[in-house]
N, C-alpha and C positions, 0 to 999 in steps of 0.2 A: 504494500500500500504506500502511496506517495503522500507527501505533505499536502499536495493539492487536494487529495481526497478528503483530508481532514479540515480543509478551510470552511469556514461558515459561509453559507449562502442563504439568501432570502427566498422563502417559498411562498410567503403570503404577506399581504400588507393590509392594514385596517385603520380606519379613522376612529373606531370605537374599541375601547379597552375590553369590554365584555366579549365582543366578537373575537378579538385576538386571544383572549383566555380560553374561549371555547375551542378555537382551532388548536391551541397549544395542548389542551386536554385530549383532543382527538389524536394528535400526533404522538403524544407520550403514551397514550393508551395502546398504541400500535407498537410500543417498545422502542421508539426512536427518541433520543435525547434532543430536546429543543429549547430554545430561549425566546422570550419576548423582549425585543429591544424597542424602547420608546424614545422617539425623537421629539422633544418638546421645545421647539425654537421660541425665542422671545416674540417673534412675529409669525404669522401663518398658522397652519393647522398641525396639531399633534398627530403623529403617525406611529403606529405600532406594527413592528415587523417580526415575523416568525423566522428564526434562523435555525438551520440544521447543518450538520456536516455534509459537504458536497456528495459524499458517497451514499447518503441517505435521502437525498432530495427527491428522487423519483418515487421512493416508497412513501415519503411524507405527503407528496402531492396525491398519490393514490388513496391514502388514508383520508385526506380532505375531500376528495371527489366521492368517496364511498359514504361520507357522513351526510 
């Protein structure tokens, strides 16, 4: 496995924290480690991104599609 496979990638993006948490729960329930990263700029809109390791991105997207 290369370091690139372990790099975090964004698999989903939300404006609502509750929706991001629900997606996180779906992904982690599938056995995939995930993180919710919140970007809260002093101007503009808050964005919540779900990140997983690159090697798990396809599986995470499948879990989200199945929910």
